[in-house]
C-alpha positions as CSV (number, residue, x, y, z in Angstrom):
1,X,-103.0,23.7,-68.5
2,X,-103.2,24.8,-72.2
3,X,-106.4,25.5,-74.2
4,X,-107.1,22.1,-76.3
5,X,-107.0,24.0,-79.2
6,X,-109.7,24.5,-81.9
7,X,-107.2,24.5,-85.4
8,X,-107.4,21.0,-87.1
9,X,-103.9,21.2,-88.1
10,X,-102.7,21.1,-84.6
11,X,-104.6,18.0,-83.0
12,X,-102.3,16.0,-85.6
13,X,-98.8,15.3,-84.6
14,X,-97.2,13.7,-87.4
15,X,-94.2,10.8,-86.0
16,X,-90.9,11.7,-87.0
17,X,-89.6,7.6,-87.0
18,X,-86.7,8.0,-88.8
19,X,-83.3,7.5,-87.6
20,X,-81.6,10.8,-89.8
21,X,-81.4,14.4,-89.4
22,X,-81.6,14.8,-93.3
23,X,-84.9,12.7,-93.9
24,X,-86.8,14.0,-90.8
25,X,-85.9,18.0,-92.0
26,X,-86.9,16.8,-95.7
27,X,-90.3,16.2,-94.5
28,X,-90.6,19.2,-91.9
29,X,-89.9,21.5,-95.0
30,X,-91.9,19.5,-97.6
31,X,-95.2,20.0,-95.7
32,X,-94.2,23.4,-94.6
33,X,-97.7,25.3,-92.8
34,X,-99.8,22.4,-93.8
35,X,-98.4,20.3,-90.4
36,X,-97.7,22.2,-87.3
37,X,-96.9,19.3,-84.5
38,X,-94.7,16.6,-84.5
39,X,-93.5,13.5,-82.6
40,X,-89.9,12.8,-81.8
41,X,-89.6,9.5,-80.2
42,X,-86.4,7.5,-78.8
43,X,-84.5,6.4,-82.6
44,X,-84.6,10.0,-83.9
45,X,-83.4,12.0,-80.9
46,X,-80.8,9.9,-80.0
47,X,-79.1,9.6,-83.6
48,X,-79.4,13.3,-84.2
49,X,-78.1,13.8,-80.3
50,X,-81.4,16.3,-79.8
51,X,-80.6,18.7,-82.8
52,X,-84.1,17.8,-84.3
53,X,-85.6,19.6,-81.2
54,X,-83.5,22.8,-81.9
55,X,-84.6,22.7,-85.4
56,X,-88.5,22.3,-85.0
57,X,-88.3,25.2,-82.7
58,X,-86.8,27.3,-85.5
59,X,-89.2,26.5,-87.4
60,X,-92.0,27.4,-84.9
61,X,-93.7,23.7,-85.0
62,X,-94.9,22.0,-82.0
63,X,-93.2,19.1,-80.2
64,X,-94.4,16.1,-78.4
65,X,-90.9,14.3,-77.2
66,X,-91.7,10.4,-77.1
67,X,-88.9,9.2,-74.7
68,X,-91.1,7.3,-72.9
69,X,-89.3,7.9,-68.9
70,X,-89.6,4.6,-67.3
71,X,-87.6,4.2,-63.7
72,X,-87.2,5.2,-60.3
73,X,-89.2,7.9,-59.4
74,X,-85.7,10.5,-58.5
75,X,-84.2,9.4,-61.7
76,X,-87.6,9.8,-63.9
77,X,-88.1,13.4,-62.3
78,X,-84.3,14.5,-63.4
79,X,-84.7,12.8,-66.7
80,X,-88.5,14.9,-67.4
81,X,-86.8,18.0,-66.0
82,X,-84.3,17.6,-69.1
83,X,-87.2,17.2,-71.4
84,X,-89.3,19.9,-70.1
85,X,-86.3,22.8,-70.5
86,X,-86.2,21.9,-74.3
87,X,-88.5,23.3,-76.9
88,X,-91.2,21.2,-76.5
89,X,-95.2,21.5,-76.1
90,X,-95.4,17.7,-74.1
91,X,-93.4,14.8,-73.1
92,X,-94.3,11.2,-71.3
93,X,-93.6,8.6,-68.6
94,X,-94.8,5.3,-68.4
95,X,-97.9,5.1,-65.8
96,X,-96.9,1.4,-64.9
97,X,-93.8,3.2,-63.1
98,X,-96.3,3.8,-60.4
99,X,-97.8,6.8,-58.6
100,X,-94.5,7.7,-56.6
101,X,-92.8,8.0,-59.9
102,X,-95.4,10.3,-61.7
103,X,-96.0,12.5,-58.3
104,X,-92.6,13.3,-58.4
105,X,-92.4,14.1,-61.7
106,X,-95.2,16.5,-61.7
107,X,-93.4,18.0,-58.7
108,X,-90.5,18.5,-60.3
109,X,-92.0,20.2,-63.4
110,X,-94.2,22.4,-61.5
111,X,-91.4,24.5,-60.2
112,X,-90.0,25.4,-63.6
113,X,-93.5,27.4,-63.9
114,X,-94.0,26.3,-68.1
115,X,-96.8,25.0,-70.1
116,X,-95.7,21.2,-70.8
117,X,-97.8,18.8,-71.2
118,X,-97.1,15.3,-68.9
119,X,-98.6,12.4,-70.8
120,X,-98.6,8.9,-69.4
121,X,-98.0,5.8,-71.4
122,X,-101.1,3.3,-70.5
123,X,-100.7,0.1,-73.1
124,X,-99.2,0.4,-76.7
125,X,-101.5,0.4,-79.2
126,X,-99.2,-2.6,-80.7
127,X,-100.1,-5.1,-78.1
128,X,-103.6,-7.0,-78.2
129,X,-105.6,-8.6,-75.7
130,X,-103.8,-11.7,-75.6
131,X,-100.2,-10.0,-75.2
132,X,-101.9,-8.0,-72.1
133,X,-103.1,-11.1,-70.3
134,X,-99.6,-13.1,-71.0
135,X,-97.4,-10.0,-69.9
136,X,-99.2,-8.6,-66.7
137,X,-101.0,-12.3,-66.3
138,X,-104.1,-10.2,-65.4
139,X,-107.5,-11.1,-66.2
140,X,-109.0,-7.8,-66.9
141,X,-110.1,-6.7,-70.6
142,X,-107.1,-4.9,-72.2
143,X,-109.3,-1.4,-72.3
144,X,-110.1,-2.3,-68.1
145,X,-106.7,-2.2,-67.4
146,X,-105.8,1.4,-69.7
147,X,-108.6,3.3,-68.1
148,X,-107.2,2.1,-64.2
149,X,-104.0,3.6,-65.3
150,X,-105.3,6.3,-66.7
151,X,-106.8,7.3,-63.8
152,X,-103.6,6.4,-61.6
153,X,-102.2,9.1,-63.8
154,X,-104.9,11.7,-63.3
155,X,-104.5,11.2,-59.6
156,X,-100.5,11.3,-59.1
157,X,-101.2,15.5,-61.4
158,X,-100.3,14.1,-65.4
159,X,-102.1,16.2,-67.9
160,X,-103.4,13.4,-69.8
161,X,-102.2,9.9,-71.3
162,X,-101.5,8.2,-74.6
163,X,-104.0,5.5,-75.7
164,X,-105.8,3.6,-78.0
165,X,-108.6,5.7,-79.8
166,X,-111.3,2.8,-78.9
167,X,-110.1,3.7,-74.7
168,X,-110.5,7.4,-75.3
169,X,-113.7,7.8,-74.7
170,X,-114.2,5.5,-71.6
171,X,-111.0,7.4,-70.3
172,X,-112.5,10.8,-71.3
173,X,-115.5,9.6,-69.0
174,X,-113.4,8.1,-65.7
175,X,-111.3,11.4,-65.7
176,X,-113.0,14.1,-66.9
177,X,-112.9,16.0,-70.1
178,X,-110.3,17.9,-69.8
179,X,-108.0,15.3,-69.7
180,X,-106.4,14.8,-72.4
181,X,-105.6,12.1,-74.9
182,X,-103.0,11.7,-77.3
183,X,-104.0,8.5,-79.5
184,X,-101.3,6.6,-82.0
185,X,-103.2,3.5,-84.0
186,X,-104.7,6.1,-86.3
187,X,-105.2,5.1,-89.9
188,X,-107.1,6.4,-92.8
189,X,-109.3,3.8,-94.7
190,X,-107.0,4.3,-97.4
191,X,-103.7,3.6,-95.3
192,X,-102.8,0.0,-94.1
193,X,-102.9,-0.6,-90.2
194,X,-99.4,-1.7,-90.4
195,X,-98.4,-2.7,-86.7
196,X,-101.2,-1.5,-84.8
197,X,-103.8,-3.5,-82.9
198,X,-106.6,-1.1,-81.8
199,X,-107.0,1.5,-84.4
200,X,-109.6,3.7,-86.1
201,X,-110.0,6.5,-88.8
202,X,-109.0,9.9,-87.9
203,X,-112.7,11.1,-88.1
204,X,-113.9,8.2,-85.9
205,X,-111.2,9.0,-83.5
206,X,-112.0,12.5,-82.7
207,X,-115.7,11.4,-82.3
208,X,-114.5,9.2,-79.8
209,X,-112.8,11.6,-77.6
210,X,-109.3,11.7,-79.1
211,X,-107.5,15.2,-78.4
212,X,-105.0,14.9,-80.4
213,X,-103.7,11.9,-83.0
214,X,-100.4,10.6,-83.9
215,X,-100.2,9.4,-87.6
216,X,-96.5,8.4,-88.9
217,X,-96.6,5.8,-92.1
218,X,-99.9,7.1,-93.8
219,X,-98.2,10.2,-94.2
220,X,-94.6,9.7,-94.2
221,X,-94.6,7.1,-97.0
222,X,-97.3,8.4,-98.6
223,X,-96.3,9.2,-102.2
224,X,-97.7,12.4,-101.8
225,X,-97.2,13.4,-98.6
226,X,-98.8,16.7,-98.7
227,X,-102.1,15.6,-99.9
228,X,-101.9,12.8,-97.3
229,X,-101.5,15.5,-94.6
230,X,-104.5,17.7,-96.2
231,X,-106.3,14.5,-95.6
232,X,-106.2,13.5,-92.8
233,X,-106.6,17.2,-91.4
234,X,-110.1,17.5,-93.4
235,X,-111.2,14.2,-91.1
236,X,-110.4,15.3,-88.1
237,X,-112.2,18.8,-89.1
238,X,-115.2,17.1,-90.1
239,X,-114.8,15.0,-86.4
240,X,-114.6,18.4,-84.6
241,X,-117.5,19.8,-86.4
242,X,-119.9,16.1,-85.8
243,X,-118.7,16.3,-81.8
244,X,-120.2,19.9,-81.7
245,X,-123.1,18.9,-83.5
246,X,-123.7,15.6,-80.6
247,X,-123.6,18.1,-78.1
248,X,-125.5,20.7,-79.4
249,X,-128.3,17.8,-80.0
250,X,-127.8,16.5,-76.2
251,X,-128.5,19.5,-75.0
252,X,-131.5,20.1,-77.2
253,X,-132.8,16.5,-75.9
254,X,-132.2,17.7,-72.2
255,X,-134.3,20.8,-73.0
256,X,-137.1,19.0,-74.6
257,X,-137.5,16.0,-72.2
258,X,-137.4,18.7,-69.3
259,X,-140.1,20.7,-71.0
260,X,-137.6,23.4,-71.1
261,X,-139.2,23.7,-74.7
262,X,-142.6,23.9,-75.6
263,X,-143.9,23.7,-79.1
264,X,-147.4,24.9,-80.8
265,X,-148.0,25.6,-84.2
266,X,-151.6,26.1,-83.6
267,X,-151.7,28.4,-80.8
268,X,-147.9,30.7,-81.2
269,X,-146.6,32.1,-77.9
270,X,-145.9,35.9,-77.8
271,X,-142.4,37.1,-76.9
272,X,-141.8,40.3,-75.4
273,X,-140.3,41.6,-78.5
274,X,-144.2,41.1,-80.0
275,X,-142.9,38.3,-82.5
276,X,-145.4,35.7,-82.9
277,X,-143.6,32.3,-82.5
278,X,-144.6,28.1,-82.6
279,X,-142.0,27.7,-79.9
280,X,-141.0,28.8,-76.4
281,X,-138.2,28.1,-74.7
282,X,-137.5,28.9,-71.0
283,X,-134.6,27.4,-69.8
284,X,-135.5,28.3,-65.5
285,X,-137.3,24.6,-65.8
286,X,-134.0,22.8,-66.5
287,X,-132.5,24.0,-63.2
288,X,-135.0,21.6,-60.8
289,X,-133.5,18.6,-63.3
290,X,-130.2,17.2,-61.6
291,X,-129.4,15.3,-64.4
292,X,-130.5,17.9,-67.8
293,X,-128.5,20.4,-65.4
294,X,-125.2,18.8,-64.9
295,X,-125.4,17.9,-68.9
296,X,-125.6,21.9,-69.2
297,X,-123.0,22.8,-66.7
298,X,-120.3,20.3,-68.0
299,X,-121.1,21.4,-71.6
300,X,-120.1,25.1,-70.3
301,X,-117.1,24.0,-67.6
302,X,-116.2,21.9,-70.6
303,X,-115.7,25.4,-72.8
304,X,-114.3,27.3,-70.2
305,X,-111.8,25.5,-68.0
306,X,-109.0,26.5,-70.2
307,X,-110.1,29.9,-71.2
308,X,-108.3,32.9,-69.9
309,X,-110.9,35.1,-67.6
310,X,-111.4,36.6,-64.4
311,X,-115.4,36.7,-63.9
312,X,-118.6,35.0,-64.7
313,X,-121.3,37.2,-65.3
314,X,-124.7,35.9,-65.3
315,X,-127.8,38.3,-66.6
316,X,-130.9,38.6,-64.1
317,X,-132.2,36.8,-64.0
318,X,-132.7,33.5,-65.6
319,X,-128.7,33.6,-66.4
320,X,-128.1,33.8,-63.1
321,X,-128.2,30.4,-61.5
322,X,-125.9,28.9,-64.7
323,X,-123.6,30.9,-63.9
324,X,-123.2,30.2,-60.0
325,X,-123.0,26.4,-60.9
326,X,-120.0,27.4,-63.4
327,X,-118.2,30.0,-60.9
328,X,-118.6,27.0,-58.1
329,X,-117.1,24.6,-60.6
330,X,-114.6,26.5,-61.8
331,X,-113.8,28.6,-58.6
332,X,-114.5,31.7,-60.3
333,X,-115.5,35.4,-58.6
334,X,-119.5,35.9,-60.2
335,X,-121.2,38.4,-60.4
336,X,-124.8,39.5,-62.1
337,X,-126.2,42.2,-64.1
338,X,-129.2,43.5,-64.0
339,X,-131.5,45.1,-67.0
340,X,-131.2,48.8,-65.0
341,X,-129.7,50.1,-62.3
342,X,-131.4,50.0,-59.6
343,X,-133.3,53.3,-58.2
344,X,-132.8,52.7,-54.6
345,X,-130.0,51.6,-52.4
346,X,-126.6,51.9,-54.1
347,X,-128.1,52.1,-57.3
348,X,-126.2,49.3,-58.8
349,X,-126.7,47.6,-62.4
350,X,-124.2,45.0,-61.3
351,X,-123.7,42.7,-58.2
352,X,-121.3,40.6,-56.7
353,X,-117.3,40.5,-57.7
354,X,-116.1,43.7,-59.0
355,X,-115.8,44.2,-62.9
356,X,-113.4,47.2,-63.3
357,X,-110.4,45.5,-65.0
358,X,-111.1,42.3,-65.5
359,X,-111.7,39.6,-68.3
360,X,-115.4,39.0,-68.2
361,X,-117.2,36.4,-69.7
362,X,-121.2,36.8,-70.1
363,X,-123.6,33.6,-69.2
364,X,-127.2,33.8,-70.9
365,X,-129.6,31.4,-71.0
366,X,-131.2,32.2,-74.4
367,X,-130.5,34.4,-77.0
368,X,-133.6,36.0,-79.2
369,X,-132.1,38.9,-81.1
370,X,-129.5,39.2,-78.6
371,X,-130.5,43.1,-77.4
372,X,-131.0,42.7,-73.9
373,X,-127.5,40.5,-73.8
374,X,-125.5,43.0,-75.4
375,X,-127.0,45.6,-73.2
376,X,-125.7,43.7,-70.3
377,X,-122.5,43.1,-72.0
378,X,-122.1,47.2,-72.5
379,X,-123.2,47.7,-69.2
380,X,-120.2,45.5,-67.3
381,X,-117.7,47.3,-70.0
382,X,-119.1,50.9,-68.8
383,X,-117.7,50.0,-65.5
384,X,-114.6,48.8,-66.8
385,X,-114.8,45.0,-67.6
386,X,-112.8,43.6,-70.5
387,X,-115.8,42.2,-72.3
388,X,-114.2,39.0,-73.9
389,X,-117.6,36.9,-75.0
390,X,-121.3,35.9,-74.4
391,X,-122.3,32.2,-74.3
392,X,-126.0,30.9,-73.9
393,X,-127.1,27.6,-73.4
394,X,-130.1,28.0,-76.6
395,X,-130.2,30.6,-79.4
396,X,-133.5,30.5,-81.8
397,X,-130.8,31.0,-84.7
398,X,-132.2,35.1,-86.0
399,X,-129.5,36.6,-88.3
400,X,-130.9,39.7,-86.4
401,X,-129.2,38.2,-83.6
402,X,-125.7,37.4,-85.2
403,X,-125.9,40.6,-87.2
404,X,-126.7,42.2,-83.8
405,X,-123.2,40.7,-81.9
406,X,-121.7,41.4,-85.2
407,X,-122.6,45.1,-85.3
408,X,-121.7,45.8,-82.0
409,X,-118.3,43.8,-81.9
410,X,-119.0,40.8,-79.5
411,X,-118.1,37.0,-79.9
412,X,-121.2,34.9,-79.4
413,X,-121.6,31.3,-79.1
414,X,-124.1,28.9,-78.3
415,X,-124.1,25.6,-76.4
416,X,-127.1,24.5,-78.4
417,X,-129.2,26.0,-81.3
418,X,-133.2,25.9,-83.4
419,X,-131.4,23.4,-85.7
420,X,-130.3,20.8,-83.2
421,X,-133.9,21.4,-81.5
422,X,-135.6,20.8,-84.9
423,X,-133.8,17.7,-85.3
424,X,-134.4,16.0,-82.1
425,X,-137.8,17.1,-81.9
426,X,-138.5,15.5,-85.8
427,X,-136.4,12.0,-84.3
428,X,-138.3,11.9,-81.5
429,X,-141.6,12.4,-82.8
430,X,-142.0,15.5,-80.7
431,X,-143.3,17.1,-83.8
432,X,-145.0,16.4,-87.3
433,X,-143.4,17.2,-90.6
434,X,-145.8,19.6,-90.9
435,X,-145.7,21.2,-87.9
436,X,-141.8,21.1,-88.6
437,X,-142.0,22.8,-92.5
438,X,-144.0,25.7,-89.9
439,X,-141.4,26.0,-87.2
440,X,-138.7,26.0,-90.1
441,X,-140.8,29.0,-92.6
442,X,-140.8,30.7,-88.9
443,X,-137.5,30.8,-88.0
444,X,-136.6,31.9,-91.4
445,X,-138.6,35.2,-91.3
446,X,-140.1,35.1,-87.7
447,X,-141.3,38.7,-87.9
448,X,-143.6,38.1,-90.6
449,X,-144.7,34.6,-89.4
450,X,-148.5,34.2,-87.9
451,X,-149.7,37.6,-89.5
């Protein structure tokens, strides 16, 4: 499956709900580089005889072909083959067509060896709870019914579903973080809800688990369409940033709950580097706590699942168990990197999977100044690895570390950090205001603190 983009512009799908080529191309040209992804529905596709797809391709735009196929398995599969052969990023089928229909479609599309996303339609966002009860004679709450159909789509091999933003979080929980959610029913506070029943703002929708937002009239009927598009992208970016912070806080909370992190301003700890510290993080503790361990492993998997790499590497010793958990979940080759080469036996520094010519991700439990991580990374590169990046569970956020990684030309990121830890520690009363103040002083200048 194609990696979920980190570009907020690419998370906005603009609905071309027009019935003429002229109106559609006018909007596309007007928005220019401010928009990169468009939805083409049945109306516009038929009116333009499919020419709109070619026009969008000529402008290097992504296309969601929203024809909602729903027929017997073979007919739907053949129609889907036609759709997949067009210049489209994703297209959809109705999940209510049943498992055989969806499985047949997935089976045929796989033969093309292309990256089209096959998306299921669950319940139209224009339908209310009463509408659904009357249509399906079902006492199930609307959300439960949508989730059931999403799960059926997942079991059938679909890549995701179209759903209300209010259903996205529970669908993610039931079907996995990498099951895509494409959500209409998104309206900024400054726009009318029109005929949508189950709506959220763009920021709320992203925070609730929506991967892509489908927006039409708030942009297409706005007096300043470029400005409206920019405002929605800004909300999406804000929601994405809030999601990162929420995950960081979740992991920081797990570290505190398992006592992997200790805070002691009065009797500071001493790092190997000689730095005095009011905080000490030992993530080896967490491997003994299944629930906290799962939170961290799931976070790693969510980041890595769509990345293009060959080998997971762990630093000895604390990075090894985490790299092992991740390699198992992703079915990837594993190796670990010692601080130095062995002085006996085969004299190797790297054990496990071969690195030569392989794209490698290095897993660390903790980053302070980054020195040992950079050394391990360079050891892998010396054996022919194509080093991609280092990802850690936690970082103290020292300026020195970021400078070291930058000078070494190494991409680095962390699941959680000192800032999130301090926020949680304060909120949950792990530390007093005075202790927080001293910890923040230490973080700004760790070399001078405590002297």
